C-alpha positions in Angstrom: -8.1 14.1 -35.5 -10.2 14.1 -32.4 -13.3 12.0 -32.0 -15.1 12.7 -35.4 -18.4 11.4 -34.1 -18.3 13.7 -31.1 -18.0 16.7 -33.4 -21.4 15.7 -34.8 -23.0 15.3 -31.4 -21.6 18.7 -30.3 -23.6 20.5 -33.0 -26.8 19.7 -31.1 -25.5 19.7 -27.6 -22.8 22.4 -27.0 -25.4 25.1 -26.3 -27.1 22.9 -23.7 -23.8 22.2 -22.0 -23.0 25.9 -21.6 -26.5 27.0 -20.4 -26.5 25.0 -17.1 -23.0 25.5 -15.8 -21.6 26.9 -12.6 -18.3 28.8 -13.1 -15.8 29.2 -10.2 -12.5 31.1 -10.2 -9.6 31.2 -7.8 -6.1 32.4 -8.6 -5.2 31.1 -12.0 -7.8 28.2 -12.1 -11.2 28.4 -13.6 -13.5 25.4 -12.8 -16.8 24.9 -14.5 -19.4 22.4 -13.2 -21.8 21.3 -16.0 -25.0 20.7 -14.2 -26.7 19.0 -17.1 -24.0 16.3 -17.6 -22.4 16.1 -14.1 -19.0 16.8 -15.6 -16.3 19.4 -15.1 -14.0 21.6 -17.2 -10.7 22.9 -15.8 -8.8 25.9 -17.2 -5.5 27.5 -16.3 -4.8 31.2 -16.8 -2.0 31.6 -19.4 -0.6 34.8 -17.9 -1.3 36.6 -14.6 -4.3 39.0 -14.9 -5.0 37.9 -18.4 -8.3 36.7 -19.9 -6.7 33.9 -21.8 -7.1 30.3 -20.4 -5.9 26.9 -21.5 -8.2 24.0 -20.9 -6.4 21.2 -19.0 -8.9 18.6 -20.3 -10.5 18.2 -23.7 -12.6 21.3 -24.1 -15.0 20.4 -26.9 -17.1 18.0 -24.9 -16.7 17.7 -21.1 -18.7 14.4 -21.1 -15.6 12.5 -22.5 -14.1 12.6 -19.0 -15.9 11.5 -15.8 -16.7 8.9 -13.2 -17.7 5.2 -13.7 -18.7 3.2 -10.7 -18.9 -0.6 -10.5 -21.5 -1.6 -8.0 -21.9 -5.3 -7.4 -20.3 -5.9 -10.8 -22.7 -3.5 -12.5 -21.3 -0.4 -14.3 -22.9 3.0 -13.6 -21.6 6.2 -15.4 -22.4 9.2 -13.2 -24.3 11.9 -15.1 -25.5 9.4 -17.7 -27.8 7.1 -15.7 -31.4 7.6 -14.6 -30.7 5.6 -11.5 -29.3 8.7 -9.8 -30.8 12.1 -8.9 -28.2 14.7 -9.6 -27.7 18.2 -8.1 -25.1 20.9 -7.3 -24.6 22.0 -3.7 -22.5 25.1 -2.7 -20.1 24.5 0.2 -17.8 26.8 2.3 -14.7 25.7 0.4 -16.3 25.4 -3.1 -19.1 23.4 -4.7 -20.1 19.7 -5.0 -22.0 17.4 -7.3 -24.3 15.1 -5.4 -25.8 11.9 -6.9 -28.3 9.8 -5.1 -29.8 6.4 -5.9 -31.7 3.8 -3.9 -28.3 2.3 -2.9 -25.7 5.1 -2.9 -25.1 8.7 -2.2 -22.1 10.0 -4.0 -20.7 13.5 -3.3 -17.9 14.9 -5.5 -16.5 18.0 -3.7 -14.1 20.6 -5.2 -11.7 23.0 -3.5 -8.9 25.2 -4.9 -5.3 24.6 -3.8 -1.9 26.1 -4.3 1.2 24.1 -5.0 4.3 24.5 -2.8 6.2 27.5 -4.0 3.1 28.8 -5.8 1.6 32.2 -4.9 -2.1 31.7 -5.8 -4.4 28.7 -6.7 -3.1 26.5 -9.5 -4.9 23.3 -8.8 -8.0 21.6 -7.3 -8.7 18.9 -4.9 -11.5 16.5 -5.6 -12.9 14.5 -2.8 -15.3 11.7 -3.6 -17.5 10.3 -0.8 -19.4 7.2 -1.6 -22.0 6.4 1.1 -23.9 3.1 1.2 -27.5 4.2 2.1 -29.0 0.8 1.4 -29.6 -2.0 3.9 -27.1 -4.4 2.4 -23.4 -4.5 2.0 -22.3 -3.3 -1.4 -19.1 -4.0 -3.5 -18.1 -0.6 -5.0 -15.2 0.4 -7.2 -14.5 3.5 -9.2 -12.8 4.4 -12.5 -12.0 8.1 -13.2 -11.5 8.7 -16.9 -9.4 11.8 -17.9 -9.7 12.8 -21.6 -6.4 14.5 -22.1 -5.3 16.3 -25.3 -2.3 18.6 -24.5 0.2 15.8 -25.3 -1.4 14.9 -28.6 0.3 17.8 -30.4 3.4 15.7 -30.6 1.7 13.5 -33.3 2.7 10.2 -31.9 5.7 11.2 -29.8 5.6 11.7 -26.0 2.0 12.0 -24.8 2.7 11.8 -21.0 5.6 12.5 -18.6 6.0 10.9 -15.2 7.6 12.3 -12.1 10.4 9.7 -12.4 11.3 11.2 -15.8 9.8 8.3 -17.7 7.9 9.1 -20.9 4.7 7.4 -22.1 4.5 7.0 -25.9 2.2 4.1 -26.2 -0.5 2.1 -24.4 0.6 1.3 -20.8 -0.6 0.2 -17.4 1.2 1.0 -14.2 0.4 -0.6 -10.8 2.1 -1.4 -7.6 4.7 1.3 -6.9 3.4 4.4 -8.6 5.3 7.6 -9.6 4.3 10.7 -7.7 2.3 12.1 -10.7 1.7 12.1 -14.4 1.6 15.1 -16.8 -0.1 15.6 -20.1 1.8 18.4 -21.9 3.2 19.3 -25.3 6.7 18.9 -24.0 8.6 18.1 -20.8 9.6 21.7 -20.4 6.1 23.2 -21.3 4.9 25.8 -18.7 1.3 24.6 -19.0 0.1 21.0 -18.6 -2.3 18.8 -16.7 -0.6 17.3 -13.6 -2.5 14.6 -11.7 -1.1 13.3 -8.4 -0.8 9.5 -7.9 1.2 8.7 -4.8 1.6 10.8 -1.7 0.0 11.6 1.6 -2.6 13.9 0.0 -4.3 11.6 -2.5 -5.8 8.2 -2.5 -3.4 6.1 -4.7 -5.2 4.3 -7.5 -4.7 0.5 -7.7 -3.6 1.0 -11.3 -3.6 3.6 -14.0 -3.9 2.9 -17.7 -2.8 5.1 -20.6 -4.6 4.2 -23.9 -6.7 5.4 -26.7 -9.7 7.3 -25.4 -12.4 5.3 -27.2 -10.9 2.0 -26.0 -10.8 3.3 -22.4 -14.3 4.7 -22.7 -15.9 1.6 -24.1 -13.9 -1.0 -22.3 -16.0 -1.2 -19.2 -14.0 -2.1 -16.1 -11.1 -3.9 -17.6 -9.0 -3.1 -20.7 -6.5 -5.6 -22.0 -3.6 -3.5 -23.1 -0.9 -4.5 -25.6 2.6 -3.1 -24.9 3.8 -0.8 -27.7 0.3 -0.2 -29.1 -0.2 3.4 -30.1 -3.1 5.7 -29.3 -5.0 5.1 -32.5 -8.2 3.2 -33.0 -8.8 3.2 -36.7 -10.6 4.5 -38.7 -12.1 7.4 -36.6 -10.0 7.8 -33.4 -6.5 9.0 -34.3 -3.8 10.1 -32.0 -6.3 10.3 -29.2 -4.9 9.5 -25.7 -6.6 9.4 -22.3 -5.9 8.1 -18.8 -8.0 6.0 -16.4 -7.5 5.7 -12.6 -8.8 2.5 -11.2 -9.9 2.0 -7.6 -10.7 -1.6 -7.2 -14.0 -2.7 -5.7 -14.2 -3.1 -1.9 -17.1 -4.0 0.4 -18.9 -1.0 1.9 -21.2 -2.0 4.8 -24.6 -0.5 5.1 -24.3 3.1 6.5 -20.6 3.3 5.8 -18.6 5.4 3.4 -15.6 5.1 1.0 -13.6 8.3 0.4 -11.3 8.8 -2.6 -9.2 12.0 -2.9 -7.7 13.2 -6.2 -5.5 16.3 -6.8 -4.9 17.8 -10.2 -3.8 21.2 -11.6 -1.2 22.9 -13.7 2.2 21.2 -13.8 4.7 22.4 -11.2 8.2 21.3 -10.3 7.0 19.8 -7.0 3.5 18.7 -7.7 1.0 19.1 -4.8 1.6 17.9 -1.3 0.7 18.4 2.4 2.5 21.8 2.1 0.1 22.9 -0.5 -2.4 25.4 0.8 -6.1 25.9 0.1 -7.1 29.1 -1.6 -9.1 30.0 1.4 -5.9 30.1 3.5 -4.3 32.7 1.2 -5.0 36.4 1.5 -2.9 36.9 -1.6 -5.3 34.7 -3.4 -8.3 36.8 -2.4 -6.5 40.0 -3.3 -5.5 38.7 -6.7 -9.0 37.5 -7.4 -10.4 41.0 -6.6 -7.9 42.8 -8.8 -8.4 40.4 -11.7 -12.2 40.6 -11.3 -12.2 44.4 -11.3 -10.0 44.5 -14.4 -11.9 41.9 -16.5 -15.4 41.7 -15.2 -16.9 43.9 -17.9 -19.4 45.4 -15.4 -20.9 48.8 -16.2 -20.3 51.0 -13.2 -20.0 54.8 -12.8 -16.5 56.3 -12.9 -17.0 57.4 -9.3 -17.6 53.8 -8.2 -14.7 52.6 -10.3 -12.3 55.0 -8.7 -13.6 54.1 -5.3 -13.1 50.3 -6.0 -9.5 51.0 -7.3 -8.6 53.0 -4.2 -9.9 50.2 -1.9 -7.9 47.6 -3.8 -4.8 49.9 -3.7 -5.1 50.4 0.0 -5.6 46.6 0.6 -2.5 45.8 -1.6 -0.4 48.3 0.4 -1.6 46.8 3.7 -0.7 43.3 2.4 2.8 44.4 1.4 3.3 46.1 4.8 2.4 42.8 6.5 4.9 41.0 4.4 7.6 43.5 5.2 6.8 43.2 9.0 6.9 39.4 8.9 10.5 39.3 7.5 9.6 36.2 5.6 11.3 35.6 2.2 9.0 35.8 -0.8 9.1 33.3 -3.6 9.6 34.4 -7.2 5.9 33.5 -7.9 4.7 35.7 -5.0 6.8 38.6 -6.2 5.6 38.1 -9.8 1.9 38.1 -8.6 2.4 41.3 -6.6 4.2 43.0 -9.5 1.3 42.1 -11.9 -1.3 43.5 -9.5 0.6 46.7 -9.1 0.9 47.0 -12.9 -2.8 46.3 -13.3 -3.8 49.0 -10.9 -1.3 51.5 -12.5 -2.9 50.8 -15.9 -6.4 51.5 -14.5 -5.1 54.7 -12.9 -3.7 55.9 -16.2 -7.1 55.3 -17.8 -8.8 57.6 -15.2 -6.1 60.3 -15.8 -6.7 60.2 -19.5 
């Protein structure tokens, strides 16, 4: 059972959430920025060149995940407070949410990344810049709440998996020496799951993370007193409903100064994401895959002549890309070979349609 009372709210709100949304796609990741709520949805493409995606966070209501600031001991939930003006800004590497109050300017920027060994984008980097625009020093901390669901199919078994092979089956807090990442997935060997980095040179390590029932985390404010062994239920309405909060403890930000917090998340991979991960903008294979997938699934109404011309251009670009790979003498990963194979098969299917 998932948040019974949210289901009632959704009846009146789901259309609004879908109207004002910016959809971005790179590789196998689809990112949606919901302008009305200041929240995001993240989807992973189930198979290459398919139109089926799995949501990595709870899909029904994006507002159940998000950012909570604590400013001079006062909680502020971004997207839900009238203290901030909210907007979306397009950038060279992606898009950003911008919130501005009399005290702070908060920018949440998104860019696509590819895990080491991956061929195309399979994750996103989130950079949060908190700027003190007031005349006084401010104490500012941040809590990022992730409403997960992929591990809930186990019905009380393993909800989360850690990089050190630990399993989270009940309410827990981890601080100090953190694992490299946590995963929300149906099983340890599942191909699809939400992976969030915790401790490496790419991300800002949280001071602590808490796994608990979503409603308890959402309503707890800044501190949640956990009980070891407690399950993810909160009777009578919130059953088998787990979530994760990252806590970045308050620090003093002088007037005119900034605090930057970086998060990285995406589909689970054997290595997670690191400095060897590349941005989607760095990958010509990413660009080529996006063009082939877009041509195959866009649903645009174009003349046969234009369709043939587009397919010929894509075929020529793919041949050029393969020629460059052959000239470089660099070994290709299995993922890169699979991506090239899918693009060739997609173009061959389109060619067969024209021949028919």
